[in-house]
N, C-alpha and C positions, 0 to 999 in steps of 0.2 A: 433516556439514551436512544435517540434515534438509530436501532439496531438493527430493525427490519423494516425493507421498501413495504408501505400500506400500498400501492400498486400490486408489483409482482411478487412478493412477498422474499425477495431475494435481501442479501445480505448487503448491510454498506459499508464504507470503510472511509472510519478520518482521517481527512487531510489539512492539515496547518496552512493559514497563510496571513503569513509573516505582516503582511501590509496592514491588513483589516483586525487582528490582533485577535482572531478567534479560528475554532477549529471549524467547518462544512465536511459534512458526511456525505460521500457519494456512493451512489447507484450506480454501477456502472449497464447494469440492464437496461435501466430506463434513462437512463444518462442526465440523471441531474443532482442536484445538492439541498439538501434540506439543513436547517440549523438545529441548534442544542434543542429546540423548543415543537421539531419536527414541521416546522413551514418551510415553504417550499421557498427555493430563493433563486434561486438561476438554474440554465441549463449547465452544462458538460461540449465547452466549446471545440470544434476542429482543432484549434490551436493547439488546446492544450492536451488533447488527446495525441497527436501529434509529437507535443513535447514529452509525457509521459513515456508513449514507446519508445522514442529515442534514447530516455535513461533507462527503460529497463533492456536497451540491446547494449549499451556501453556497462552496464552494470556487468550482465553476463560475459560481456569480454572479456572483465578485470578479475574474475570468479576463477580460484585457480579449481582445477578437477583434478587435479595432481593428487595421490594419496598420500598420506600421511607418513611416516616412518614407526613401525612401531615401537614403539617402549621394551626395551627389554631390562628383564634384573634378573639382577647378579646373583649366583648359586650360591648357598652355605652361608648368606647372611646374614643374623637374626633379625 
């Protein structure tokens, strides 16, 4: 499994591509993809980087930052 990058020794993250029916491993430092055999496949394009940033921003907007109410137990119940 290509968990660590050979060039920068950084962490790679799996990203699924349904059209290719395969997951490619992305090194965000080197900006490249490798397959499961640790062979270089392609570079990370600027369009994909922008799309990824917009998805992250939308996700951060949708996540609530409110605290959940505390659960209070009834006293005197066994």
